LUMLUM-903545 format. One record per atom (N, C-alpha, C): atom name; x, y, z. Coordinates in steps of 0.2 Angstrom, whole numbers, plus 2048, in hexadecimal, padded with zeros to 3 digits. Example, Ala and Ser with C-alpha at 12.3 -4.5 7.8 and 13.67 -1.06 7.14 Angstrom:
2
@site = N | px = 842 | py = 7E4 | pz = 827
@site = CA | px = 83E | py = 7EA | pz = 827
@site = C | px = 842 | py = 7F0 | pz = 827
@site = N | px = 840 | py = 7F5 | pz = 823
@site = CA | px = 844 | py = 7FB | pz = 824
@site = C | px = 840 | py = 800 | pz = 827
# end
This chain:
107
@site = N | px = 87D | py = 868 | pz = 75F
@site = CA | px = 87A | py = 86B | pz = 765
@site = C | px = 871 | py = 868 | pz = 765
@site = N | px = 86F | py = 868 | pz = 761
@site = CA | px = 867 | py = 86A | pz = 761
@site = C | px = 866 | py = 861 | pz = 762
@site = N | px = 869 | py = 85D | pz = 75F
@site = CA | px = 868 | py = 857 | pz = 761
@site = C | px = 869 | py = 852 | pz = 767
@site = N | px = 86E | py = 857 | pz = 769
@site = CA | px = 870 | py = 855 | pz = 771
@site = C | px = 86B | py = 857 | pz = 776
@site = N | px = 86A | py = 85D | pz = 774
@site = CA | px = 862 | py = 85F | pz = 777
@site = C | px = 85D | py = 85B | pz = 777
@site = N | px = 85A | py = 859 | pz = 771
@site = CA | px = 857 | py = 855 | pz = 76F
@site = C | px = 857 | py = 850 | pz = 771
@site = N | px = 85B | py = 84B | pz = 772
@site = CA | px = 85D | py = 846 | pz = 774
@site = C | px = 85E | py = 844 | pz = 77C
@site = N | px = 860 | py = 84A | pz = 77F
@site = CA | px = 85E | py = 849 | pz = 787
@site = C | px = 857 | py = 84D | pz = 788
@site = N | px = 853 | py = 84F | pz = 785
@site = CA | px = 84C | py = 84F | pz = 786
@site = C | px = 849 | py = 848 | pz = 785
@site = N | px = 849 | py = 846 | pz = 781
@site = CA | px = 846 | py = 83E | pz = 77F
@site = C | px = 848 | py = 839 | pz = 785
@site = N | px = 84F | py = 83A | pz = 787
@site = CA | px = 852 | py = 837 | pz = 78D
@site = C | px = 84F | py = 839 | pz = 794
@site = N | px = 84D | py = 83E | pz = 794
@site = CA | px = 849 | py = 841 | pz = 79A
@site = C | px = 840 | py = 83E | pz = 79B
@site = N | px = 83F | py = 83F | pz = 795
@site = CA | px = 838 | py = 83B | pz = 792
@site = C | px = 837 | py = 836 | pz = 793
@site = N | px = 83C | py = 831 | pz = 792
@site = CA | px = 83C | py = 82A | pz = 792
@site = C | px = 83C | py = 829 | pz = 79A
@site = N | px = 840 | py = 82A | pz = 79E
@site = CA | px = 840 | py = 82A | pz = 7A5
@site = C | px = 839 | py = 82D | pz = 7A9
@site = N | px = 839 | py = 833 | pz = 7A7
@site = CA | px = 833 | py = 833 | pz = 7A9
@site = C | px = 82C | py = 830 | pz = 7A9
@site = N | px = 82B | py = 82F | pz = 7A2
@site = CA | px = 825 | py = 827 | pz = 7A1
@site = C | px = 827 | py = 822 | pz = 7A4
@site = N | px = 82E | py = 81F | pz = 7A4
@site = CA | px = 82E | py = 81A | pz = 7A7
@site = C | px = 82D | py = 81B | pz = 7B1
@site = N | px = 82E | py = 81E | pz = 7B4
@site = CA | px = 82C | py = 821 | pz = 7BA
@site = C | px = 827 | py = 822 | pz = 7BE
@site = N | px = 821 | py = 821 | pz = 7B8
@site = CA | px = 81A | py = 825 | pz = 7B8
@site = C | px = 818 | py = 81D | pz = 7BC
@site = N | px = 819 | py = 819 | pz = 7B8
@site = CA | px = 818 | py = 811 | pz = 7B7
@site = C | px = 81D | py = 80D | pz = 7BC
@site = N | px = 81D | py = 810 | pz = 7C3
@site = CA | px = 824 | py = 80E | pz = 7C5
@site = C | px = 824 | py = 805 | pz = 7C9
@site = N | px = 81C | py = 803 | pz = 7CA
@site = CA | px = 81C | py = 7FD | pz = 7CB
@site = C | px = 816 | py = 7FA | pz = 7C5
@site = N | px = 81A | py = 7F4 | pz = 7C3
@site = CA | px = 816 | py = 7F3 | pz = 7BE
@site = C | px = 814 | py = 7EB | pz = 7BF
@site = N | px = 80D | py = 7EA | pz = 7BF
@site = CA | px = 80B | py = 7E1 | pz = 7C0
@site = C | px = 808 | py = 7DF | pz = 7BB
@site = N | px = 806 | py = 7DB | pz = 7BC
@site = CA | px = 800 | py = 7D7 | pz = 7B6
@site = C | px = 7FB | py = 7D7 | pz = 7BA
@site = N | px = 7F7 | py = 7D8 | pz = 7B7
@site = CA | px = 7EE | py = 7D7 | pz = 7BB
@site = C | px = 7EE | py = 7D0 | pz = 7BD
@site = N | px = 7EE | py = 7CE | pz = 7C0
@site = CA | px = 7EB | py = 7C7 | pz = 7C4
@site = C | px = 7E4 | py = 7C4 | pz = 7C0
@site = N | px = 7E2 | py = 7BF | pz = 7BE
@site = CA | px = 7DF | py = 7BB | pz = 7BA
@site = C | px = 7DD | py = 7B3 | pz = 7BF
@site = N | px = 7D5 | py = 7B4 | pz = 7BD
@site = CA | px = 7D4 | py = 7AC | pz = 7C2
@site = C | px = 7D4 | py = 7AC | pz = 7C7
@site = N | px = 7D4 | py = 7A8 | pz = 7C9
@site = CA | px = 7D6 | py = 7A4 | pz = 7D0
@site = C | px = 7DB | py = 7A7 | pz = 7D3
@site = N | px = 7DE | py = 7AB | pz = 7D0
@site = CA | px = 7E5 | py = 7AF | pz = 7D4
@site = C | px = 7E5 | py = 7B4 | pz = 7D8
@site = N | px = 7DF | py = 7B7 | pz = 7D4
@site = CA | px = 7DA | py = 7BD | pz = 7D8
@site = C | px = 7D9 | py = 7BB | pz = 7DD
@site = N | px = 7D7 | py = 7B7 | pz = 7DF
@site = CA | px = 7D3 | py = 7B4 | pz = 7E6
@site = C | px = 7D6 | py = 7AF | pz = 7E9
@site = N | px = 7DD | py = 7B1 | pz = 7EA
@site = CA | px = 7E1 | py = 7AD | pz = 7EE
@site = C | px = 7E3 | py = 7B1 | pz = 7F4
@site = N | px = 7DF | py = 7AE | pz = 7FC
@site = CA | px = 7DF | py = 7B3 | pz = 800
@site = C | px = 7E6 | py = 7B1 | pz = 804
@site = N | px = 7EA | py = 7B7 | pz = 807
@site = CA | px = 7F0 | py = 7B5 | pz = 809
@site = C | px = 7EE | py = 7B2 | pz = 810
@site = N | px = 7F3 | py = 7B0 | pz = 815
@site = CA | px = 7F2 | py = 7AE | pz = 81A
@site = C | px = 7F5 | py = 7B1 | pz = 821
@site = N | px = 7F2 | py = 7B3 | pz = 826
@site = CA | px = 7F5 | py = 7B5 | pz = 82C
@site = C | px = 7F3 | py = 7BB | pz = 82B
@site = N | px = 7EE | py = 7BF | pz = 828
@site = CA | px = 7EF | py = 7C7 | pz = 827
@site = C | px = 7EA | py = 7CA | pz = 82C
@site = N | px = 7EE | py = 7CB | pz = 832
@site = CA | px = 7EA | py = 7CE | pz = 837
@site = C | px = 7E7 | py = 7D4 | pz = 837
@site = N | px = 7E8 | py = 7D8 | pz = 832
@site = CA | px = 7E6 | py = 7DF | pz = 833
@site = C | px = 7E1 | py = 7DF | pz = 82E
@site = N | px = 7DF | py = 7D9 | pz = 828
@site = CA | px = 7DB | py = 7D9 | pz = 824
@site = C | px = 7DE | py = 7D7 | pz = 81E
@site = N | px = 7D7 | py = 7D8 | pz = 818
@site = CA | px = 7DB | py = 7D6 | pz = 813
@site = C | px = 7DB | py = 7DC | pz = 80E
@site = N | px = 7DD | py = 7DD | pz = 808
@site = CA | px = 7DA | py = 7E3 | pz = 803
@site = C | px = 7DE | py = 7E0 | pz = 7FA
@site = N | px = 7DD | py = 7E3 | pz = 7F9
@site = CA | px = 7E1 | py = 7E1 | pz = 7F0
@site = C | px = 7E5 | py = 7E6 | pz = 7EE
@site = N | px = 7EB | py = 7E3 | pz = 7EB
@site = CA | px = 7EF | py = 7E8 | pz = 7EA
@site = C | px = 7F0 | py = 7EA | pz = 7E2
@site = N | px = 7F2 | py = 7F0 | pz = 7E0
@site = CA | px = 7EF | py = 7F4 | pz = 7DA
@site = C | px = 7EF | py = 7EF | pz = 7D4
@site = N | px = 7F1 | py = 7E8 | pz = 7D6
@site = CA | px = 7F3 | py = 7E4 | pz = 7CF
@site = C | px = 7EB | py = 7DE | pz = 7CF
@site = N | px = 7E9 | py = 7DF | pz = 7D5
@site = CA | px = 7DF | py = 7DD | pz = 7D8
@site = C | px = 7E2 | py = 7D4 | pz = 7DB
@site = N | px = 7E8 | py = 7D4 | pz = 7DD
@site = CA | px = 7EA | py = 7CF | pz = 7E1
@site = C | px = 7E8 | py = 7D0 | pz = 7E8
@site = N | px = 7E5 | py = 7CC | pz = 7ED
@site = CA | px = 7E6 | py = 7CD | pz = 7F4
@site = C | px = 7EB | py = 7CE | pz = 7F9
@site = N | px = 7EC | py = 7D3 | pz = 7FD
@site = CA | px = 7F0 | py = 7D2 | pz = 800
@site = C | px = 7F0 | py = 7D5 | pz = 806
@site = N | px = 7F4 | py = 7D3 | pz = 80B
@site = CA | px = 7F2 | py = 7D4 | pz = 814
@site = C | px = 7F3 | py = 7DC | pz = 814
@site = N | px = 7EE | py = 7E1 | pz = 819
@site = CA | px = 7EE | py = 7E6 | pz = 819
@site = C | px = 7F1 | py = 7E7 | pz = 820
@site = N | px = 7F6 | py = 7EB | pz = 820
@site = CA | px = 7FB | py = 7F0 | pz = 826
@site = C | px = 7F9 | py = 7EF | pz = 82B
@site = N | px = 7FC | py = 7F1 | pz = 830
@site = CA | px = 7FB | py = 7F2 | pz = 837
@site = C | px = 7FE | py = 7F8 | pz = 83B
@site = N | px = 7FB | py = 7FA | pz = 842
@site = CA | px = 800 | py = 800 | pz = 844
@site = C | px = 806 | py = 7FF | pz = 844
@site = N | px = 809 | py = 805 | pz = 840
@site = CA | px = 810 | py = 809 | pz = 840
@site = C | px = 815 | py = 802 | pz = 839
@site = N | px = 810 | py = 7FF | pz = 837
@site = CA | px = 812 | py = 7FC | pz = 831
@site = C | px = 813 | py = 7FF | pz = 82A
@site = N | px = 817 | py = 7FE | pz = 825
@site = CA | px = 818 | py = 802 | pz = 81E
@site = C | px = 810 | py = 801 | pz = 81C
@site = N | px = 80E | py = 808 | pz = 818
@site = CA | px = 80A | py = 809 | pz = 814
@site = C | px = 80B | py = 810 | pz = 80E
@site = N | px = 806 | py = 80F | pz = 80A
@site = CA | px = 806 | py = 815 | pz = 806
@site = C | px = 809 | py = 814 | pz = 7FF
@site = N | px = 80A | py = 819 | pz = 7FA
@site = CA | px = 80E | py = 817 | pz = 7F4
@site = C | px = 809 | py = 81A | pz = 7F0
@site = N | px = 809 | py = 819 | pz = 7E9
@site = CA | px = 804 | py = 819 | pz = 7E6
@site = C | px = 800 | py = 813 | pz = 7E4
@site = N | px = 7FA | py = 817 | pz = 7E4
@site = CA | px = 7F5 | py = 810 | pz = 7E4
@site = C | px = 7F2 | py = 80B | pz = 7ED
@site = N | px = 7F9 | py = 80E | pz = 7F0
@site = CA | px = 7F8 | py = 80A | pz = 7F5
@site = C | px = 7FE | py = 804 | pz = 7F5
@site = N | px = 803 | py = 803 | pz = 7EF
@site = CA | px = 807 | py = 800 | pz = 7F0
@site = C | px = 80B | py = 7FB | pz = 7F4
@site = N | px = 80B | py = 800 | pz = 7FA
@site = CA | px = 811 | py = 7FE | pz = 7FE
@site = C | px = 80E | py = 7FB | pz = 804
@site = N | px = 808 | py = 7FC | pz = 805
@site = CA | px = 805 | py = 7F9 | pz = 809
@site = C | px = 7FC | py = 7FE | pz = 80B
@site = N | px = 7F6 | py = 7FB | pz = 80C
@site = CA | px = 7F3 | py = 7FF | pz = 80E
@site = C | px = 7F0 | py = 7FB | pz = 816
@site = N | px = 7EE | py = 800 | pz = 819
@site = CA | px = 7EC | py = 802 | pz = 821
@site = C | px = 7E6 | py = 7FD | pz = 821
@site = N | px = 7E7 | py = 7F7 | pz = 826
@site = CA | px = 7E0 | py = 7F6 | pz = 829
@site = C | px = 7DB | py = 7FB | pz = 82B
@site = N | px = 7D5 | py = 7F8 | pz = 82B
@site = CA | px = 7D0 | py = 7FD | pz = 82E
@site = C | px = 7D3 | py = 7FE | pz = 835
@site = N | px = 7D0 | py = 804 | pz = 835
@site = CA | px = 7D1 | py = 80B | pz = 83C
@site = C | px = 7D7 | py = 80E | pz = 83B
@site = N | px = 7DC | py = 80C | pz = 836
@site = CA | px = 7E2 | py = 80E | pz = 836
@site = C | px = 7E5 | py = 813 | pz = 82F
@site = N | px = 7E5 | py = 819 | pz = 830
@site = CA | px = 7E8 | py = 81D | pz = 82B
@site = C | px = 7EF | py = 81C | pz = 827
@site = N | px = 7F1 | py = 81D | pz = 821
@site = CA | px = 7F8 | py = 81E | pz = 820
@site = C | px = 7FC | py = 825 | pz = 820
@site = N | px = 7FE | py = 826 | pz = 825
@site = CA | px = 802 | py = 82D | pz = 826
@site = C | px = 80B | py = 82D | pz = 826
@site = N | px = 80D | py = 830 | pz = 821
@site = CA | px = 816 | py = 82F | pz = 821
@site = C | px = 819 | py = 828 | pz = 81E
@site = N | px = 815 | py = 824 | pz = 81A
@site = CA | px = 814 | py = 81E | pz = 81B
@site = C | px = 816 | py = 819 | pz = 81E
@site = N | px = 812 | py = 81A | pz = 827
@site = CA | px = 811 | py = 814 | pz = 829
@site = C | px = 808 | py = 816 | pz = 82B
@site = N | px = 806 | py = 80F | pz = 82C
@site = CA | px = 800 | py = 80F | pz = 830
@site = C | px = 800 | py = 811 | pz = 838
@site = N | px = 7F9 | py = 817 | pz = 838
@site = CA | px = 7F9 | py = 81A | pz = 83E
@site = C | px = 7F1 | py = 819 | pz = 841
@site = N | px = 7F0 | py = 818 | pz = 847
@site = CA | px = 7E9 | py = 818 | pz = 84C
@site = C | px = 7EA | py = 80F | pz = 84D
@site = N | px = 7E4 | py = 810 | pz = 84F
@site = CA | px = 7E4 | py = 807 | pz = 852
@site = C | px = 7DF | py = 803 | pz = 84D
@site = N | px = 7E2 | py = 7FD | pz = 84D
@site = CA | px = 7DA | py = 7F7 | pz = 849
@site = C | px = 7D6 | py = 7F4 | pz = 84D
@site = N | px = 7D1 | py = 7F6 | pz = 847
@site = CA | px = 7CA | py = 7F6 | pz = 84A
@site = C | px = 7CB | py = 7EE | pz = 84A
@site = N | px = 7CC | py = 7EB | pz = 846
@site = CA | px = 7CC | py = 7E2 | pz = 845
@site = C | px = 7CE | py = 7E0 | pz = 84C
@site = N | px = 7D5 | py = 7E3 | pz = 850
@site = CA | px = 7D8 | py = 7E0 | pz = 856
@site = C | px = 7D1 | py = 7E2 | pz = 85B
@site = N | px = 7CF | py = 7E8 | pz = 85A
@site = CA | px = 7CB | py = 7E9 | pz = 861
@site = C | px = 7C5 | py = 7E7 | pz = 85F
@site = N | px = 7C4 | py = 7E7 | pz = 85B
@site = CA | px = 7BE | py = 7E0 | pz = 85B
@site = C | px = 7BF | py = 7DB | pz = 85F
@site = N | px = 7C5 | py = 7D8 | pz = 85F
@site = CA | px = 7C6 | py = 7D2 | pz = 863
@site = C | px = 7C8 | py = 7D3 | pz = 86B
@site = N | px = 7C8 | py = 7DC | pz = 86C
@site = CA | px = 7CB | py = 7DA | pz = 873
@site = C | px = 7D3 | py = 7DC | pz = 875
@site = N | px = 7D5 | py = 7DE | pz = 86E
@site = CA | px = 7DD | py = 7E0 | pz = 86F
@site = C | px = 7DE | py = 7E6 | pz = 86C
@site = N | px = 7E1 | py = 7EA | pz = 870
@site = CA | px = 7E2 | py = 7F1 | pz = 870
@site = C | px = 7EB | py = 7F2 | pz = 86B
@site = N | px = 7E9 | py = 7F3 | pz = 864
@site = CA | px = 7F0 | py = 7F2 | pz = 862
@site = C | px = 7EF | py = 7F9 | pz = 85D
@site = N | px = 7F4 | py = 7FE | pz = 85F
@site = CA | px = 7F5 | py = 805 | pz = 85C
@site = C | px = 7FB | py = 806 | pz = 859
@site = N | px = 7FC | py = 80A | pz = 857
@site = CA | px = 802 | py = 80E | pz = 853
@site = C | px = 805 | py = 811 | pz = 85C
@site = N | px = 80B | py = 810 | pz = 85B
@site = CA | px = 80E | py = 813 | pz = 861
@site = C | px = 80D | py = 81A | pz = 862
@site = N | px = 80C | py = 81F | pz = 85D
@site = CA | px = 80B | py = 826 | pz = 85E
@site = C | px = 802 | py = 827 | pz = 85E
@site = N | px = 7FD | py = 820 | pz = 85F
@site = CA | px = 7F7 | py = 824 | pz = 862
@site = C | px = 7F6 | py = 81D | pz = 868
@site = N | px = 7F2 | py = 824 | pz = 86B
@site = CA | px = 7EC | py = 822 | pz = 871
@site = C | px = 7E7 | py = 820 | pz = 86F
@site = N | px = 7E6 | py = 819 | pz = 871
@site = CA | px = 7E0 | py = 816 | pz = 86F
@site = C | px = 7DA | py = 81C | pz = 874
@site = N | px = 7D2 | py = 81A | pz = 872
@site = CA | px = 7CD | py = 81E | pz = 874
@site = C | px = 7CB | py = 819 | pz = 875
@site = N | px = 7C8 | py = 818 | pz = 87C
@site = CA | px = 7C3 | py = 812 | pz = 87C
@site = C | px = 7BC | py = 816 | pz = 87F
@site = N | px = 7B6 | py = 813 | pz = 87E
@site = CA | px = 7B0 | py = 816 | pz = 87F
@site = C | px = 7AC | py = 813 | pz = 885
# end
């Protein structure tokens, strides 16, 4: 009986320990860290592994632990897994591009 409880406890600990680090990556090295992705409309940031990635735009997926699902561009915040707000990069070019749930404010 005790060995069954011990075995179940050990298995539960292993599952919990592996779920704490659910996205594994190798840190980038050398030039790999400086490769800029193309066509990033909302800016560039670094992922948890140190690689450059495109930032997410209005209504696009974001969040997760260390923003591994995506990081919102300037002017937007991640709420409920989606970027909300207006892209400052687009506004600076005269393009109003906002999440459908956001009313742009003009000054």
